[in-house]
C-alpha positions as CSV (number, residue, x, y, z in Angstrom):
1,M,0.0,0.0,0.0
2,E,1.4,3.4,-1.0
3,T,1.7,5.8,1.9
4,I,2.4,9.5,2.5
5,K,5.1,10.4,5.0
6,I,5.3,13.8,6.7
7,N,8.3,14.9,8.8
8,C,6.8,16.9,11.7
9,I,7.0,17.9,15.3
10,E,4.3,17.8,17.9
11,V,3.2,21.2,19.3
12,N,1.2,21.7,22.5
13,Q,-0.7,24.9,23.1
14,P,-3.9,25.7,25.1
15,I,-6.0,24.4,22.2
16,E,-4.2,21.1,22.8
17,T,-2.0,19.2,20.4
18,F,-1.3,19.8,16.7
19,Y,1.6,19.2,14.3
20,V,3.9,21.3,12.2
21,G,5.8,19.7,9.4
22,K,6.8,19.7,5.8
23,I,5.2,17.8,2.9
24,D,5.9,17.5,-0.8
25,W,3.4,19.7,-2.7
26,Q,2.1,16.8,-4.8
27,D,1.5,14.7,-1.7
28,L,-0.7,17.5,-0.3
29,L,-2.7,17.6,-3.5
30,K,-3.2,13.8,-3.2
31,I,-4.5,13.7,0.4
32,A,-6.7,16.8,-0.1
33,K,-8.1,15.7,-3.5
34,K,-11.7,15.3,-2.4
35,D,-11.7,18.6,-0.6
36,I,-10.2,20.4,-3.6
37,E,-12.9,19.0,-5.8
38,R,-15.6,20.1,-3.3
39,I,-14.2,23.6,-3.1
40,R,-14.1,23.9,-6.9
41,D,-17.6,22.5,-7.3
42,E,-19.1,24.6,-4.5
43,G,-17.0,27.7,-4.7
44,Q,-16.3,27.4,-1.0
45,G,-13.4,26.8,1.3
46,S,-13.6,24.3,4.1
47,V,-14.8,26.8,6.7
48,D,-16.9,28.7,4.2
49,G,-18.8,25.5,3.3
50,Y,-19.3,24.8,7.0
51,L,-20.9,28.2,7.4
52,G,-22.7,28.3,4.1
53,I,-20.8,31.3,2.8
54,Q,-19.7,31.8,-0.8
55,R,-16.0,32.9,-1.2
56,E,-15.0,32.3,-4.8
57,L,-11.4,31.5,-5.7
58,S,-9.7,34.3,-7.6
59,K,-8.8,33.0,-11.0
60,S,-6.2,35.8,-11.5
61,R,-4.6,35.0,-8.2
62,L,-4.4,31.3,-9.1
63,A,-2.7,32.2,-12.4
64,E,-0.2,34.4,-10.5
65,I,0.6,31.6,-8.0
66,A,0.9,29.0,-10.8
67,E,3.5,31.2,-12.5
68,Y,5.2,32.3,-9.3
69,V,6.0,28.8,-8.2
70,S,8.0,28.2,-11.4
71,F,10.5,31.0,-10.4
72,N,13.9,30.2,-9.0
73,D,13.3,32.3,-5.9
74,S,9.7,31.3,-5.2
75,T,8.7,30.6,-1.6
76,F,5.7,30.0,0.7
77,P,7.2,30.7,4.1
78,N,3.8,30.5,5.9
79,S,2.1,27.2,6.7
80,I,-1.0,25.8,5.1
81,V,-3.4,24.7,7.7
82,I,-5.2,21.4,7.2
83,S,-7.3,19.0,9.2
84,I,-6.8,15.3,8.9
85,D,-9.4,12.7,9.7
86,S,-8.0,9.8,11.6
87,T,-10.6,7.5,10.0
88,T,-12.7,7.5,6.8
89,Y,-16.0,5.6,6.2
90,N,-15.9,3.4,3.1
91,N,-19.4,3.2,1.6
92,N,-18.4,0.3,-0.6
93,T,-17.3,-2.0,2.2
94,D,-19.3,-0.5,5.1
95,E,-16.1,-0.3,7.0
96,V,-14.2,2.6,8.8
97,E,-10.6,2.7,7.6
98,E,-7.7,4.0,9.5
99,N,-5.9,7.0,7.8
100,I,-3.1,7.4,10.3
101,L,-0.9,4.4,10.1
102,S,1.9,5.4,12.5
103,F,3.7,8.3,14.2
104,N,7.2,7.3,15.0
105,N,10.5,9.4,15.3
106,N,8.6,12.5,14.2
107,V,7.4,10.9,11.0
108,L,3.6,10.9,10.4
109,E,2.6,8.1,8.0
110,L,-0.7,8.4,6.3
111,R,-2.8,6.2,4.0
112,N,-2.6,7.7,0.5
113,N,-6.2,8.6,0.1
114,G,-7.7,11.7,-1.3
115,K,-10.5,12.0,1.3
116,I,-8.5,12.4,4.4
117,A,-7.4,16.1,4.5
118,R,-9.4,19.3,4.5
119,I,-8.0,22.7,3.9
120,I,-8.6,25.2,6.8
121,D,-6.4,28.0,5.5
122,G,-4.2,28.4,2.4
123,Q,-6.6,27.3,-0.3
124,H,-5.3,29.7,-2.9
125,R,-1.8,28.4,-2.6
126,V,-3.0,24.8,-2.9
127,F,-5.1,25.6,-6.0
128,G,-2.3,27.6,-7.5
129,L,-0.1,24.6,-7.2
130,E,-2.8,22.4,-8.7
131,K,-3.1,24.8,-11.7
132,Y,0.7,24.6,-12.1
133,A,0.5,20.8,-12.2
134,N,-2.4,20.9,-14.7
135,D,-0.6,23.4,-16.9
136,R,2.8,21.6,-16.9
137,G,1.3,18.1,-17.3
138,L,4.1,15.5,-17.6
139,F,6.7,18.2,-16.6
140,K,5.1,18.9,-13.2
141,D,7.6,16.6,-11.6
142,D,10.3,19.2,-12.4
143,L,9.1,21.3,-9.5
144,K,10.7,20.5,-6.2
145,F,8.7,22.3,-3.6
146,E,8.1,21.4,0.0
147,L,5.3,23.1,1.9
148,I,5.1,23.9,5.6
149,V,1.8,22.5,7.0
150,T,0.1,22.8,10.3
151,I,-1.9,19.7,10.9
152,F,-4.9,19.3,13.2
153,I,-6.2,15.8,13.7
154,D,-9.9,15.0,14.1
155,I,-10.8,18.7,14.7
156,D,-14.5,19.4,14.6
157,E,-15.9,22.2,12.4
158,E,-16.6,24.6,15.2
159,Y,-12.9,24.7,16.0
160,Q,-12.1,25.0,12.3
161,A,-14.1,28.2,12.2
162,N,-12.4,29.6,15.3
163,I,-8.9,28.8,13.9
164,F,-9.8,30.3,10.5
165,S,-11.0,33.5,12.2
166,T,-8.0,33.8,14.4
167,I,-5.6,33.3,11.5
168,N,-7.2,35.8,9.2
169,K,-8.5,38.5,11.6
170,A,-5.5,40.8,11.2
171,Q,-4.6,39.9,7.7
172,T,-5.7,41.7,4.5
173,K,-6.0,38.7,2.3
174,V,-9.5,38.0,3.7
175,N,-12.0,40.8,4.0
176,K,-12.3,41.7,7.7
177,S,-16.0,42.0,7.6
178,H,-16.1,38.4,6.4
179,V,-13.9,37.3,9.3
180,Y,-16.1,39.1,11.8
181,D,-19.1,37.5,10.2
182,L,-17.4,34.2,11.0
183,Y,-17.2,35.1,14.6
184,S,-20.9,36.0,14.8
185,F,-21.9,32.9,12.8
186,S,-20.0,30.7,15.2
187,K,-22.5,31.9,17.8
188,S,-25.6,31.3,15.7
189,R,-27.6,28.2,16.1
190,S,-26.5,25.2,14.0
191,P,-26.2,21.4,14.2
192,Q,-22.5,21.8,14.5
193,R,-22.7,24.2,17.4
194,T,-25.3,22.2,19.2
195,V,-23.2,19.0,19.0
196,H,-20.0,20.9,19.9
197,N,-21.6,22.2,23.1
198,I,-23.1,18.8,24.0
199,V,-19.7,17.1,23.6
200,K,-18.1,19.8,25.6
201,L,-20.7,19.4,28.4
202,L,-20.2,15.6,28.4
203,N,-16.5,16.1,28.9
204,E,-16.6,18.8,31.6
205,E,-19.4,17.8,33.9
206,D,-17.8,15.8,36.7
207,N,-20.7,13.3,37.0
208,S,-20.8,12.7,33.3
209,P,-19.8,9.2,32.0
210,F,-17.4,11.0,29.7
211,F,-15.8,13.2,32.3
212,H,-12.3,14.1,31.0
213,L,-12.3,11.2,28.5
214,I,-12.8,13.3,25.4
215,K,-9.8,14.8,23.6
216,R,-10.6,18.2,22.2
217,L,-8.1,17.6,19.4
218,G,-6.8,14.2,18.3
219,K,-3.2,13.2,18.5
220,A,-1.2,11.3,15.9
221,D,-0.7,8.4,18.3
222,F,-4.5,8.5,18.8
223,K,-4.7,4.8,19.4
224,N,-3.3,5.4,22.9
225,E,-5.9,8.1,23.6
226,T,-9.5,8.1,24.6
227,I,-12.2,9.3,22.2
228,A,-11.6,12.3,20.0
229,Q,-14.1,15.1,20.2
230,A,-14.6,15.1,16.4
231,T,-15.3,11.4,16.4
232,L,-18.1,11.6,19.0
233,A,-19.4,14.8,17.4
234,D,-19.7,13.1,14.0
235,C,-21.5,10.2,15.5
236,I,-24.1,12.5,17.0
237,I,-24.6,15.0,14.2
238,K,-25.5,12.3,11.7
239,Y,-28.7,11.7,13.7
240,I,-29.5,15.4,13.5
241,S,-28.8,16.4,9.9
242,T,-27.9,15.0,6.5
243,N,-26.6,18.4,5.5
244,P,-25.4,20.5,8.5
245,P,-24.0,23.4,6.4
246,K,-27.3,23.8,4.6
247,D,-29.2,23.7,7.9
248,R,-26.9,26.3,9.4
249,N,-27.3,28.6,6.5
250,I,-31.1,28.3,6.6
251,L,-31.1,29.2,10.3
252,R,-28.7,32.0,9.8
253,T,-31.1,33.7,7.4
254,G,-33.9,33.5,9.9
255,S,-35.8,30.7,8.2
256,K,-37.1,27.6,9.9
257,L,-36.4,23.9,9.4
258,N,-39.2,21.5,8.8
259,L,-39.9,18.7,11.2
260,V,-39.3,15.2,10.0
261,D,-41.7,12.2,10.2
262,G,-41.9,8.6,9.1
263,T,-38.8,6.8,8.1
264,E,-36.8,10.1,8.0
265,K,-37.5,10.5,11.7
266,E,-36.2,7.1,12.4
267,K,-33.0,7.9,10.5
268,L,-32.7,11.4,12.1
269,F,-34.2,10.6,15.5
270,L,-32.5,13.7,17.1
271,R,-33.6,16.2,14.4
272,N,-37.0,17.3,15.7
273,W,-35.5,18.0,19.2
274,F,-32.8,20.2,17.5
275,I,-35.4,22.0,15.4
276,N,-37.5,22.6,18.5
277,E,-34.4,23.9,20.3
278,E,-34.6,21.0,22.8
279,D,-30.9,20.4,22.9
280,V,-31.0,19.4,26.5
281,K,-33.0,16.3,25.5
282,I,-30.3,15.3,23.0
283,A,-27.7,15.7,25.7
284,R,-29.7,13.8,28.3
285,L,-30.3,10.9,25.9
286,I,-26.6,10.6,25.0
287,W,-25.7,11.0,28.7
288,N,-28.2,8.3,29.9
289,Y,-27.1,5.9,27.2
290,F,-23.4,6.0,28.0
291,E,-24.2,6.0,31.7
292,A,-25.9,2.6,31.1
293,V,-23.0,1.4,29.0
294,K,-20.6,2.4,31.8
295,K,-22.8,0.5,34.3
296,K,-22.9,-2.6,32.1
297,W,-19.1,-2.7,31.4
298,P,-17.4,-0.9,34.3
299,V,-14.2,-2.8,34.0
300,A,-13.7,-1.6,30.4
301,W,-15.0,2.0,30.7
302,G,-12.4,4.7,30.5
303,Y,-9.3,2.4,30.6
304,S,-6.8,2.4,27.8
305,D,-6.4,-1.4,27.8
306,F,-10.0,-1.7,26.5
307,I,-11.6,-0.3,23.3
308,L,-14.9,0.8,24.8
309,T,-14.0,4.5,25.1
310,K,-11.9,4.6,22.0
311,S,-13.1,5.1,18.5
312,T,-13.8,1.4,18.0
313,G,-16.2,1.2,20.9
314,I,-17.8,4.6,20.6
315,I,-18.6,4.4,16.8
316,A,-20.1,0.9,17.3
317,L,-22.1,2.0,20.3
318,M,-23.4,5.0,18.5
319,R,-24.6,2.9,15.6
320,F,-26.3,0.6,18.1
321,L,-28.0,3.6,19.8
322,K,-30.2,4.0,16.7
323,D,-31.5,0.4,17.1
324,L,-32.2,0.9,20.8
325,V,-34.1,4.1,20.2
326,E,-36.2,2.4,17.6
327,L,-36.8,-0.4,20.1
328,I,-37.6,1.7,23.2
329,G,-39.1,4.8,21.6
330,I,-38.3,7.7,19.3
331,E,-38.5,11.2,20.7
332,K,-38.4,9.9,24.2
333,V,-35.7,10.7,26.7
334,I,-34.8,7.1,27.5
335,S,-33.7,6.6,31.1
336,V,-30.5,4.9,32.2
337,D,-32.6,2.0,33.6
338,E,-34.4,1.5,30.3
339,F,-31.1,1.4,28.4
340,Y,-29.5,-0.8,31.0
341,G,-32.5,-3.2,31.0
342,I,-31.6,-4.1,27.4
343,L,-27.8,-3.8,27.6
344,N,-27.8,-6.2,30.6
345,K,-29.1,-9.0,28.4
346,I,-26.0,-8.7,26.2
347,E,-23.6,-11.6,26.9
348,I,-20.4,-9.7,25.8
349,K,-18.1,-9.5,28.9
350,G,-16.1,-6.4,29.8
351,D,-12.8,-8.3,29.6
352,E,-13.6,-9.2,26.0
353,L,-13.6,-5.6,24.9
354,I,-10.0,-5.5,23.9
355,N,-8.0,-5.0,20.6
356,K,-7.4,-8.7,20.3
357,N,-11.2,-9.3,19.7
358,Y,-12.1,-5.9,18.2
359,Q,-9.1,-4.5,16.3
360,A,-8.7,-0.8,15.8
361,G,-10.4,0.6,12.7
362,G,-13.5,-0.2,10.7
363,V,-13.2,-4.0,11.0
364,G,-13.3,-3.9,14.8
365,Q,-16.1,-1.3,14.8
366,S,-18.3,-3.4,12.5
367,S,-17.6,-6.6,14.4
368,L,-18.5,-5.0,17.7
369,Y,-21.7,-3.6,16.2
370,R,-22.7,-6.9,14.8
371,D,-22.1,-8.6,18.1
372,L,-24.2,-6.0,19.9
373,I,-27.1,-6.3,17.5
374,N,-27.0,-10.1,17.3
375,S,-27.1,-10.2,21.1
376,I,-30.3,-8.3,21.0
377,K,-31.7,-10.5,18.3
378,N,-30.8,-13.6,20.2
379,T,-32.9,-12.5,23.2
380,D,-36.7,-12.1,23.1
381,V,-36.4,-8.8,21.2
382,T,-36.5,-8.2,17.5
383,I,-37.1,-4.7,16.0
384,C,-39.7,-4.4,13.3
385,K,-38.4,-2.7,10.2
386,K,-41.4,-3.1,7.9
387,P,-43.1,0.0,6.4
388,H,-46.5,-1.2,7.6
389,R,-45.6,0.7,10.9
390,Y,-46.8,3.9,9.2
391,D,-50.1,2.6,7.8
392,K,-52.7,5.2,8.9
393,K,-55.3,2.5,9.6
394,Y,-53.6,1.7,12.9
395,N,-54.4,5.2,14.2
396,E,-57.8,3.8,15.0
397,L,-56.5,1.3,17.5
398,N,-56.7,1.8,21.2
399,D,-53.7,3.0,23.1
400,S,-52.1,0.3,25.2
401,Q,-48.8,-0.4,27.0
402,E,-50.0,-3.6,28.6
403,Y,-47.5,-6.4,29.1
404,Y,-49.0,-9.3,27.0
405,M,-45.9,-11.4,28.0
406,E,-43.6,-11.3,30.9
407,G,-40.8,-8.6,30.6
408,R,-41.9,-7.2,27.2
409,R,-44.4,-4.8,25.8
410,H,-44.6,-2.6,22.7
411,Q,-45.2,-5.5,20.3
412,C,-45.7,-4.2,16.8
413,A,-49.5,-3.8,16.3
414,A,-49.0,-4.1,12.5
415,C,-47.2,-7.4,12.9
416,A,-50.0,-8.5,15.2
417,Y,-52.7,-7.6,12.6
418,E,-50.9,-9.6,9.9
419,Q,-50.5,-12.5,12.4
420,G,-54.3,-12.5,12.8
421,L,-54.9,-12.1,9.1
422,E,-52.7,-15.1,8.2
423,D,-54.2,-17.3,10.9
424,A,-57.7,-16.7,9.6
425,K,-56.8,-17.1,6.0
426,N,-54.9,-20.4,6.8
427,G,-57.9,-21.7,8.8
428,S,-55.8,-21.7,12.0
429,P,-57.6,-21.3,15.4
430,K,-57.7,-17.8,16.8
431,K,-54.7,-17.5,19.1
432,F,-52.8,-14.3,19.8
433,R,-49.0,-15.1,20.1
434,P,-47.2,-12.0,21.4
435,E,-43.9,-13.9,22.0
436,I,-43.2,-14.2,18.3
437,L,-44.1,-10.6,17.4
438,N,-41.5,-8.0,16.5
439,I,-41.1,-4.8,18.7
440,S,-41.9,-1.3,17.4
441,Q,-42.4,2.1,18.8
442,A,-42.4,3.9,15.4
443,G,-45.1,5.6,13.4
444,T,-48.8,4.8,13.8
445,V,-48.3,1.6,15.8
446,R,-46.6,3.5,18.6
447,H,-48.3,2.4,21.9
448,K,-51.2,0.8,20.0
449,D,-52.9,-2.4,21.3
450,P,-51.4,-5.4,19.5
451,K,-54.1,-7.8,20.8
452,Q,-56.8,-5.6,19.4
453,A,-54.9,-5.4,16.1
454,Y,-54.7,-9.3,16.0
455,N,-58.4,-9.6,16.5
456,I,-59.2,-7.1,13.7
457,G,-56.7,-8.9,11.4
458,Y,-58.4,-12.2,12.2
459,E,-61.8,-10.8,11.4
460,D,-60.6,-9.3,8.1
461,G,-59.0,-12.7,7.2
462,L,-62.3,-14.5,7.6
463,K,-63.8,-12.2,5.1
464,K,-61.3,-13.1,2.4
């Protein structure tokens, strides 16, 4: 596998850890390829896209830079600021891949992948070099040019905006009004800001399950660290929005977001709380969930020998949260006890949550998630995924949260109706069997009486 190596040093400042190093100009183009394409298509830089602001690249300036770098005395003495994601989700394999391969002897080794770097500051220099490469074609290798880079790892977009503003506030290359707009926008409501504040709360409250376990910025030897802020933030925000920059821009202009329903609400089960400015419910749900996780696996929680509070564990657990929310109830602040009641049925032991069993990266994350979901399926709980949960005819059923079998309620009323329908059509005796029904708290079957649904289904079956 081809890799990219960057000679760099670790720098510690109040914002935490980042890296300063040098990289061959063509290597930078390689790892930032996806971001370069996005900026070109959208006309936005990384931070501009985050804030929904248009800042077009200056074609004349790109031409000047492309020409300038060919001069014998050309130089870029200032660093280009980039953010590197320690992991990348692969849509083709449904795996999360490690981007940082090692950091030894001040050499940062990265996977050669065009999706791993985002440009925070210095986009004109990067695009000028790209234009030089395109103009020179086969002769581009004649240019020997190393760039100084400042590298932040797993930095969330709220920090990107702050860094961009700090860098450019006193400089003339970016209009000052634009920079001060960035300061004001960073205070406006957005999915990014909400998640940033929630993660900060989880890390700083002394009774939080995440107290001092979250790193504000990732480090190159992140495998020895606990969870990175950006990793947890990304896991939360995907349940709020499919397009956070667009949402932020809509809110910035004073417009309102539309509430979601049906299958979209299942996918974005935190979105309506965000739209209704009920961020405290989002924070409480996440808090309660991981408090239950900590209670279930205390031996593995917060210790570096285990993967539970590293990216492997957190990403898998956040995937699993969606299944539990569908099971227990969407738009409900699920309690610690309710979460623990299900987690406690899982047979995975705390001392099994180690790298040997769940290796770092996407393979381990997917393996842990599968073990979690299979543990649920192997108990008396199966989550209904059928679209019949949203059939409006079930609105007419009586509300009921009765336990029709020991230890379990919320049987899917739509599944119960189909059970009765099939029994009648097959000539079977009328016998309601809640123990084989799927669970659902979604759509029109939420809190509806499954036994009543079975009886109606049986009656309808006799008519056919």
